[in-house]
N, C-alpha and C positions, 0 to 999 in steps of 0.2 A: 504493500500500500504506500509505503514511503521508502525511498532509497537515496542515500547520499553516495556518490561515486567520486572519490578523490576531491572532496569539496574543500576549498580554502576560503577564508574570509578575513579581511582586515579592515579596521575602521579608517576613516580619512586621515586621522592623526598618525597612521602607520602601525598602530598596535595590532599585531596578528592574534587572532583568536583560534582559527583552525588552519591546518595545513595538511591537505590530502586525507581528510576525514572520510571514512567509510562506515556506513551505518544503515540498517534497514529495519522496517517494521512490517510484520505480516498480520493478516487478519486474525483477530483473537489474541494478539500479544497484549500483555499488561506489563508495562515496563516502568521501572523507577530509575531516576537519575539523581545522584548526589554529587556534591563537589563544592569547592570554595566559591565565595562570591567573586564574580568577574571571570569565571572559568569558561563561560560561553553557553550556559544552560538555556537562558532566555533567548540568546542569539540563535540557538538551534531552532527553537520554535518559530521565531520570526522569519527565518530562512524558509521553513516548510510552507508557510502561507504567503510568502512573497513580500513581506513588509520591508525586507532588505534583500539585496541580491549578492550572491557569492562572488568572490574575486576570481575563482577558478573552479573547475570541476563541473559536475552535473547533478541536478536534483530531479528525481523522478517521483511523481505523486500519482497514484492510481495507474501506474504503468506508462505514464507519458512524461517526457522531458518538459520541465517548466522553466521558461526563461523570461518571456515577455509578460508584461503586466496582465494583458488580456488572458493569458494562459492560467493565471492564478485565480481568475474569477470563479471558475468551476471548483477549484480547490477550497476556496473560502466558503462555498456552499456546503461542502461535504466534510470539512474539517473544522471542529469547534475549538477555538483558542480561548482559554480562561486566563485573563491577565492576573498578575499577582495582586494588584490593587483594584478592588471592585469599583472604585471611583473612575477608573479608566474604561469600565465595562458598562456602567449604568448611567444613562444620561437623560432618560425620560422622567416626567413628573411622577408617574405612578408605576407600580409593579406591573400591572397588566399591560401598560403601554411598552415597557421595556421588553417584556416577554413576547409581545406581539410584533415588535419591530422587525425581527429577522424574517418570520413567515410573510409579513406584508411585503417586504422587499423581494421575496420570491414570487410575488404576485399571486399568492394564494387568496381566494375570495374571502372577504371580511367575515362572512358567517362561518366559514370553516376555521378561520383564525381564532375566532371566539372559542370554539371547541378545543382547539389546540392549546390555548392558554389555560383553559379550565383543567384539561387533563394533565398538562405539565405541572401546574401548581399542585394538583392533587397528588401526583406521583412523588413530588418532592416534599410533601407534608406542609405545603404553603396555602392550604385552603383558607379562603377569606382574606388573602393578602392583595386581591386584585386592586383595590382602591387605596392601599396604603401608600403613603408618600415615601418614595425610595430614599430620599435624603435622610429621613428620620429613622430608618431601620438600624438595628444593632449590627455590629461587625459580622456576626455569624449569619444573620438574616440576609445581609448584603451578599455574602458568599453564596448562599443558597439561591438567591434570586439570580445572581450571575450565572450559576449553573443552569438555572431554568431557562435563561436566554439562549443557552447552547442547546439544551435538550429539545426546545421548541423547534429547532431546525432539523432535528433527527439526524445528527452528524454520524458519519461512519467511523471517524477517529476523533478522540479528544486529546488535546494538548493542555495539560493542567499545570500552571505555574504557581507553586506554593499554595495549593487549595485550602490547606488547613492552618496557614500562618496566622497567628494572633487569635486563634479560636480557643474557646474553653473545651473541656473534655466532651461535653454533651454535643456541641456542634460538630466537633471532630468525628465522633462516632456516627453522627447522622450522615455526614459526607462519605465516610467509609462505606456505610450501608448502601447509600445511593449508588456509588460506583460499582460495588460488587453485585448489586441486583439489577441495575438499569443500564450499565455500560458494558461494551464488549471489548473494544480495542482502544487503548489509551496509553499515553506517556505521562507520568507524574514527575515533576521536578519538586523536590522537597528536602528540607534539612531534617525532617522528622523520620528517622529510620523505622520507628515502630509503625508508623502509618504505612510506609512502603512495604514492610514485611506482611502486613495484613491485606494489602490491596493489589500487590504486584507479584508476578511470577519470576521476574529476574530484575536485578538491579545493577546499573552501571555507575562507575565513578568517572566523572569528567574532570580532567586536570591536564594542563599543558597542551590543550587542543586535541586530546585523545579521549576515547571512551573505552574503558576497560571493565569487563564483566567481573563482578565481585563474587 
């Protein structure tokens, strides 16, 4: 579903993050990635969805090379990226509007979107949140709503950047349960090894531009 072939990336200031990185994700993979800050974990996610472009090598998503911006439009419909900070994910006044935003952009009829929002919130234990003001939610609630904005798009792959950072034990367990029950293929970047042990089948460490299986 995702393949990096000898991918390199460096920032405009010349700092190299990856050099000849090879990595792949197959359907059904549940992968965890750990590593120090600045090692390239978030950069990897941004490369997958085309928010940034590699300096060299080739990125294939769903079996097709992706280079031009227009080639990533399909990727963003089929791959859900959870940002580390919910404030980067949620920008509508209410929860229902945030969860409906993606399906509406896919031009799904409004009456169908209403059902999607209702089912998604129900699946994530957010019944009755439709009219809640997103800005006023707790940190855990914002994380759950951010996940809901992804699940409403029915993605084939999830890229989750620190999904449990800053959450209490109850909210963390809720997200763990949702992933195990509702998601099939995903990559989780996290500093929480215990979360990764519960939710993933293999864990890589990213350091010095490489990924090594632990």
